[in-house]
N, C-alpha and C positions, 0 to 999 in steps of 0.2 A: 832589419828590425823585426821583432816578432809581433803578432798581432795585437797583444795586450798593449805594448809600447805605441804602436801605431795609434790605437784609440785614444790613449793618453795625450800624445802629441797633437792629434787632431782636435781633442776636447780643449786643450789649452788655446789653440789657435782661434777657436770658436769663441771662447770666453773673452780672449783679448779684442776680437772684433767687436763683441757687444759692448765691452767696458770702453773701449776708445771711441767706437762710433758714438756712444752717448756724451762722452766727454767733448767731442767735437761738435756735437749737434744738441746742445742743452734743450732746445724747444722739442725736439723729437724725443729726448729723454722724458720730459714731462708728459708728452703724449703717450709714452709707453708705460708711464706710471714708475719710472725710476727718478727720484726726487732729490738726488744728490746736487743737481745743477739748477734748480728752480729759481735761484736768485741772480741768474745771469743769462747772456746771450753769448753765442759762439764767436770765436775769432774768424770773421769772415773777411778780414782784410787780405790783400794779395799775399802777404807773407804766411798768414793762417791757412789759406787754402793751399799753398805750396806745401806747407807742412803736412797737411791732410792727404794730399796726393802721394807725397813721399812715403808716408806710413802704409797707405794702401798698396803701393807698389811693392814695398818691402814685404808686407804680409803675404801678398799674392805669390811672391817668389818663394818664400819659406814654405807655404802651403804645397806647392808643386814639387819643391825639392825634398821635403821631409815626410810627406804622407803618401805613401803607395795606395792609390784609391782602391785597388782590387783586394787589398788586405782589410778593409773595413766590412763590418757587418752591415745589413741592408740598411738600417735606419741611418747609420752614419754615412753610408754611401750617397744616400739622398741628401743629408745636410751638407756633404762635401759639394755636391751638385750646386745647392743653395748657396753656399758661400762663394763659390766660383762665380755664380751669376751676379750676386750682389757687388762683389769687389769689381768685377769687369764693368758693370753699369755705372758704379760710382766713379771709377777712374776715367771712363769715357766722358761722363759729364764734366768732370774737373779739367781733364787734360785736352780734350778735343772739342766737345760740343759746347762747353763753356757758357751754359745759360746765365751764370752769374755775372757775365760781362754784358749780356744782351737784354736781361729782363729785371728791371728794377722792382717789379711787383714782388719778386721773390723776398726781397728784404722787408718791404712793408708787410707782406703777409705774415712773415716770421715774426715781426715785432708784435703784430696784433694778436696772433695766435699764442704767443708766449704768455701774454697777460690773460687772454680769454680762457685758456685751459685751467689756468690756476683759479679763476673766479668760477668757472662752470662746474668743475668736477670736485665733489665733496670727499676727497680722499683723506683729509684732515679737517679739523675745525677751522673756521674762518679766522680765528685768532692766530693760528699758526701760518695758514696760507697768505694772510695779509702781509707778513714780512716778506715773503717772496714776491708778492704783488708789488709792494712798494720798491723793493730792490730792482725789479725789472723796469718799472716806471722810471726810476732814476737813471738806469743804464741805457734807456732807449734812445735818447738823443745822441749820445756818443756812438752807439751802434749805427745809427742811421747816417751819421755824418761820415764815420770811417769807411763804410762800404761804398760810398760815392766813387772812390777812386777805382773801383773795379769796372766801372760802367763805360763801355765804348761799343760802337757799331750797334746802338739800340734802335730797333725798328719803331716807327712812329706809333704803331698799334700798341707795342709793349709799353711805351711811355705814357700812352693815353690810359691805358688800363692801370698802371701803377698810380697815375694821378687820380683816378676815380677811387681806388682802394684807399689811397693815402688821405683823400679828402674826408674819408669817414673816421679817420683817427682821432681827431679832437672830440667828435661826439661820442665815440666810444669811451675815450678816457674820461669824459664827463660822467657818463654812466657808471663807470667803475668807481670814481672818486665819491659819487653821491651815495652808492652803496656802502663804501667803506666809512663814510662820514655818518651815516645813520647808525651803524653798528658800533663805531668807535668815536664818539664826538669828543672824547678827551684827547684824541690824537689829531685833532683837526689840522693843526699847523703843519705836521710833517706829512700828512695825506695830501693836503692841498699843495704843498711844495712839490711832491712827487707828481702829482697830477699837472701841475703847471710846467714842469720840466718835460714831461712827455708830450704835452700839448704842443709846447714850443718845438721839439724834435719833429713832430709831423709838419708843422708850419714851415720850418726851415727846409725840410725836404721838398715841400710842396713848391717853395720858391725856386728851389734848385731844379725841379722837374720841369717847371713852366718857363724859367728864364736862362738857366745856365747849362742844362743837360744838352749835349750835342747829338741831336737826333739824326740819324743817317737814313736818308730819305729812300735810298735804293737798297737798304739792308734787307735781306731775305728774311721772311718770317720763320721759314723752316730750317731744320738741321741738315738737310741735304740727303740725297738717296743713300750715300755710303753709310752714314751713321744711323739712319733709319734701319737700314739692313742689318747693321751691327746689333741694335737693340732688339730686333726681332729674333735674331739667332742666339745672341749670348744672354741678354736679360730675360727673354721669355721663352727661349728654347723652342721656337716654332719652325715648321718646315716651309715658311714662306720668305720670299724677298718682295720687294715693292711691287714688282710687276705682277707676281702671282697673288699678292693680297689685294691689289687693286682689282684685278679679274674677278677674284671670289666676291669681293663687294658688289661689284656691277652685276654679277650673276644673281646675287641674292636680291638686289633691288628689282631686278626684272622679274624674279620668281615670285617675290612677295607682292609686287603689284598685281600679277595675275591672280594670285590667291586672293587678294583683297576683292577683285571684281567678282570672282566666283562666289565668296562668301556674302557679298553684298546682295547678290541675286537672291539668296536665300533668306537673309535676316532683314533686308530692307528692300523688298521688291518695288519696282518702279523708281528706285533712287539710286544714284551712284554712290560709292563709299564716302566720297568727299561730301555729298549732299547730306548723308545720313549723320556724318560726324559734325558737320556745321551745325545741324539741328540739335544734335546731343549737347553740344557745347553750351547751349542756353540754359541748361538745367544745372545750376552750380549753388553751392552754399553761398549766403551772404558773407561778405568780407569779414564781419565780426564774429562769424561762427566756423570760420575755416579750420582752425585748430580742433574745435569740437568735433567736426565731421572726420577728421582724420583720427582722432582718438577713438572714436567708435568703430571706425574700420579697421585699426590695429587690433582691438579686442576681438572683433569678429574673425580676423584672419588667425590669430593666436588659438582661438577656440577651435576653428576649423582644422588646423594642423593637429591639435591634440586629439580631436575626435577620429581623425582619418589615420593617424599614426604614420605620416608621410616621412617625417624627419625626426630625428632626436631633438627635443627642446632643451635649452640651457636653463634649467629651473632656477639657478642662482642668479640669473641676470634679469634686469628689468629694463623697460624702455620709457622715455619720456618724450612727449611731442612739444617741441619749443619752436619759437620763431627762429629763422636763419639768422646768424649774426649779421649786424648791419654791413660789416666790411667784406662780407662774402656774397652779398646779393647781387653784385654786379656781374658775377659769373655763375651763380645759382639761381636760376630763374624760377624753379619749381621747388624741388625738395632735395635733401641729402641726408647723409647719416654719419654721425660721429660715434664711433664704437667706444666700448669701455677700454680703459688702458689695460694692456696684457698683464701687468704686474700690479695693478691696484687690487686691493682686497675686495672692495665693492664693485660689482660689475654692473654698470648703469650705462646703457646707450642712449643717445639723443637723436630723435628723428627731426631733422630741421625741415620746417614748411616755411617758404618765403612768402611774407604778407604782401598784400596789395600795397604798392607804392603811391602813397596820397599825394605825392608831389607831381605825379603824371597827370596827363589829361583824362577826362572821364572815359574816352575811348580806350585809352591804353589800360586804364585800370580794369575796364570789363573784358579787355583781352586777357589780362592776367587771370582774373576770375575764371574765365572760361577754360583756361588750361587746367583748373582744378575741378572740372565738371563731374558730376556724380557717376557717370559712365566710366570715366578714366581714373577716377580716384582709387578704385580698388587696385588697379595695376600699380600705381605708385607706392601704394601701401605694402602689397606683396614684395615688390622689388627691394624696398628699403628696410622691411621689418621682418615679417613672418611670411614665408620661410627663407626670405633673401638675405640681405646684408647682416641684420641683427643676429639671426641664428648662425650663419657661417662664420662670422668674426668672433661671437662669443665662444663658439666651440674651438676656434683656432687659439684662443687665449688659454685653453686647457693643456696645450702641448707641453710636454716634459722639458725639452730642450729650449733654452733661452733664445737661441738663434731662430728657432721656428716661430716663436712667439713674435718675432719682429718681422717675419715674413709679411710682404704686402704685394704680392704679385697680382696685377690688375686684371690678368686674363682669367684667373680663378675667380677672383672676388666679383668681377663685373660678369663674367660668364655664368656664374652661379645664379646671380640675381635675375639675369634675363631668362635663364633656363627655368627658374621658378615661376615666371610669369605664364609660360605655356603649361608647366606642370599644374598650376592652380586651374587653368581652363579645363585640362583634361579631366580633373577630378570633381568638377562642378562647383567651384567657388563662386564664379561670377553669375550673378542673377539677371543682369540685363543682357539680352542677345547681342546688343550693339557693342558690348564690351570686347567681344571677340574681333570686331572691327578694330576697336582701339589697340587691342593686342597686336594685331597684324600691323597697324599703322606704326606702332612703336618698334616692331621688328624691322620694319622698312626704314624707320629713322635710324636704327642701329647699323643697317647695312650701309646708308648713306654716310654714316660716320666713318666706316672702314674706308670709303672712297676719298672723303674729305681728308681724312688723317693722312693717308699716303699722299695725295695730290698737294696738300698744303705744305707738307714737310719737304716734298722734293721741288716745290716751287712751279707746279703745273696748275695750280688753282689760286686765285687771289681771295683776299677776305671777302670783298662784296660778291664774288661768284660763289663762294661757300655758303654765304648767307642766302643768296638767291636759291641755291640748290635746296636748302632745308625748307624755305618757304614754299617753293613750287612743287617739290616732290612729297613733302611730309605734312605740309600745311601748318608749319610752326608759324606763330605770330612773329612779325619782323623783330621786335624788341628782344624776344626770347630767343630767336635764331642768332642775333648779334651776340648775346651773351654767351650762347653755346659756343660759338665759333672762336670768340676770344679764349675761351678755356681750352679748346682744341689746339689752337695755335701754340699755346704754351705748355702743353702736355702731350708731346709726341709719344705714340703708341698707346696712350690711354683710351683714346676714342674707338680704336678698332677692337679693344679688348672684349666689349660685350658680346658681339656676334661670334667672334673667333673663339672665345671662351666657351659659349653655349655649344657651338658646333663640336668642340673637343670633348665636352662633357657627354653629349649624345653619343659620340663615337665611342667613348669608354663604356657607356651604359650598354650600347648594342653588343660591343665585344663581350662584356661580362655575362649578358644574357645568353649568348650562343655557347660561352664556355660552361656556364652553370645549368642551362636548361631549366628543368622544372624546379631546381633548387634556388633559382633567382628570386630574391625578395627585395622589393623596391626599397624599403625603409633601411635594410642592412647595407644596400649599396650606397645610399646616400650617407649613412653613418660612417662607412669605410672611407668615402671620398672625402668627407669633411674632417676626418681625424688627423690628417696630415698637416694641416695648417695652410696659410695662404701662399702656396708654393706653385711653381710652374707645373702645369698639368702633366707634362712629360716625366717630372720627378714622382708626382703623385701616382701616376700609372704603375711604377715599379712596386709600390707598396700596396696597392689596391688589391692586386691579384693574391698577395700573401695574406692579406687580411680576411679575404673572401674564400680561402681554400678551406 
């Protein structure tokens, strides 16, 4: 096959992947800004999942058999590596890891997200989006009922998390229906009917989770060492197995603890770093001004980046600070980010800030507020917005290849956001000297995540042990630590991504500085790094050198 035919064949396979992935995952299509399937949920029945696995297996075989990798130009070689990584990870999840059998929260989250995205993102007038919202509300009960047959070997923790998320469903549906009724009072009957059906779907699932789901008391939380190693190598293209990764995490726990002690002597003489941060926590915004405080900090960070010229800014994209959706608060104790859809014309990112839970005790509410203290608040803002997730993901949405726009490698995404926390310290963004202690505390937290990620997944750490580890090592409030570990247990390899990604970016930066010498420019390095999209960093490294030559 000549090179031109090779590129054509490969491009056709990439387009097939994008089109069929979206058809099989309608909520993911909505998230990506492909709106052909906004009125439905995917076929997540056992038969639908088998069909999906068979398609991926066939696609992977045709890719290997018909596309000589070394005949492709550089950009397509990188995309070949990306496609292999995505198909390998998806196949492993379907055929071997089988989270769809063990984690009922996947379905609740998918059902809620499918409606939330349609209401949140203004990619079309609400008059048009309303029809898709109503269709999904009507489809929701059947979807939640059909997926029950997948569930077996469910750990008790996963059943509990699913129940917590599912209990928010009726309240969320009430919010949606009230919004639609205010705008479209003439359609009250069909809106209320759709809302009632969706509400009933969540109530029936709740009954199933509490009464009929066969929870397996001794079911492991983790995916096991073999599949953890597989994901590290094939999905993230990392040079670590579980043993090496756990050792790396523990090394950085010890190193960061020592660094914290040294910095505390300088910025908080006479106090330990724990005492200094405990005192700093008391200075926080009132609960009713939390979003205001974050909005002001977002603007300060954006202006700082513009003035310093540290990274290219996506001028066409904007960001809004909003409350974390109610159905995500049980696993998002602090903040998160929802990026613009890659294929939507209007690029709007949403910075989620989790409000104080008024149903909790006064003491727990104060603990939640202390996590948003004014010393730590700039770090969260940097991580989630400028120059962190908002900048990186908006720039990734500019990629020419559709396959790249769907890249979502957590090692690049989370590694970049953590790297930015230190970058902003180096350039003088933080005005409170104690913020450096918080920055190091957060680095310690990310090192602890590496250890917990490995040990939870291979069964050498229990849920309570992981919670205690965060409380004792990192000073996390216990309710927040519990929410964190719930998320870690359900997202293998995501928790390790922060520290590992930052270390890989620093290694690329140091290598580029050595290669370019006096010609090295920090902004150019960042622009070249972020131009590839959210890909494994080993793939980005291949393009980085060419861009900076």
